[in-house]
N, C-alpha and C positions, 0 to 999 in steps of 0.2 A: 504493500500500500504506500510505500515511500515513493514520492515523486520529486524529481529534480528538474527545475525549469530555468533555462538560461535566457537572458535578454540583454539588449543593449547593442547588439551588432548592427552593422549597416555599412553604408558607403561614405567614405571620407577621403578628402584629398591629403596628399603627403604633407606631413607637418601638423596635421590635425590631431584631435583627441577623441577617444571613446571611453566609456565606462561600462564594463560588462558586469552583470549581476547573475548570481546563481543561487536561487532560492530552493530550499528543501522543505517539503511538507511531510507530515507523518512523524513517526517515532525515530528520531536520529540520536544515536548515542554511541559512546566508545569510539570516537573519531580520532584516528592517529594523525592524520594530516588532511588538508584540503588543498588540492592542486588544480592548476590550469594547464591544459595541453592544447596543441593546435596541430592541424594536418592540412597541408597544401596538396593540390593535385599532383600525383606522381611521386609523392614523398611519404615517408613513414610518419606516424604520429610522433611529435616531439614534446618534451617537457618545456614549460614556459615559466611557471612560478609555483611556489609552495608556501604554505603557512601551517605550522604544526599546532598541536593542542596547547603547547606552552608558548605560542605566538612567535616562534622562530621563523624567519623568512629566508627563502632561497630563490634565486633567479637564474635562468639561462643567461649565458654571456651575451647572447644576441639582443636581449631586452633589458639588461641591467642598466640602471640609470634612467630608463624611459618608462618602465612599467612598475606599478606598485600594487601589491596584493594586500587585502585586508579582509576582515570578517566582522560580522555582528552575530555573536552567539545567541542573543535573545531572539533574533529573527531567523536563525538558521540560514544565514545568507553569506555568501562569499562574493567578493568584488575584485575586479581587476581594472585599475585605472591605467589607461594606455595613452601616453603622450608622445609627441613627435613621431607619429606613425610613418612608416616607410612602406613602399610597395611590397617589399619582401615579407611584411607582416600579414599580407593577405592569406587567409586560411579560415577553416572552420575551427572555432575555439570550443573546447570541451572543458567542463569542470568535473571533478571527481572528489567524493568524500571517501577517503580510505579508512577502513575500520581495522581495529586490532584483530577481531574475529568475525568471520562471516563475509557475506557479499559486500563489495564496495558499491557505492551509489554513483551513477554517472548521469550527466545530462545528455540531451540529444544534440547539442551543439548549436552555435550561433555563428552566422557568416559575417566575417569582417573583410571588407574589400577596401584597399587603399589605392587610389589612383594617383598617377604621376602628373 
């Protein structure tokens, strides 16, 4: 019954910004980390950013300094603030709630397109 819904994607020009949201409904517990991933056509899914249960943050080198991950535990929501977007950031972005035990929770993805 857990549902994960992503929003905030869209079309933006290079240098612009977007804020992605990932809201989870249902009983969410025992979360080890909350991550963002992305996948471009013809490429494998790649890690973008992570925030752990103790609020430690990690970023891929390609987005470090431009993207910021955050969370709102009360709302079961994960965010990704994306600044200074580049055409190579174009991808479908996915969020995932990784649990210590049991199935992880994944969103269906939101499309981000950055034009030059």
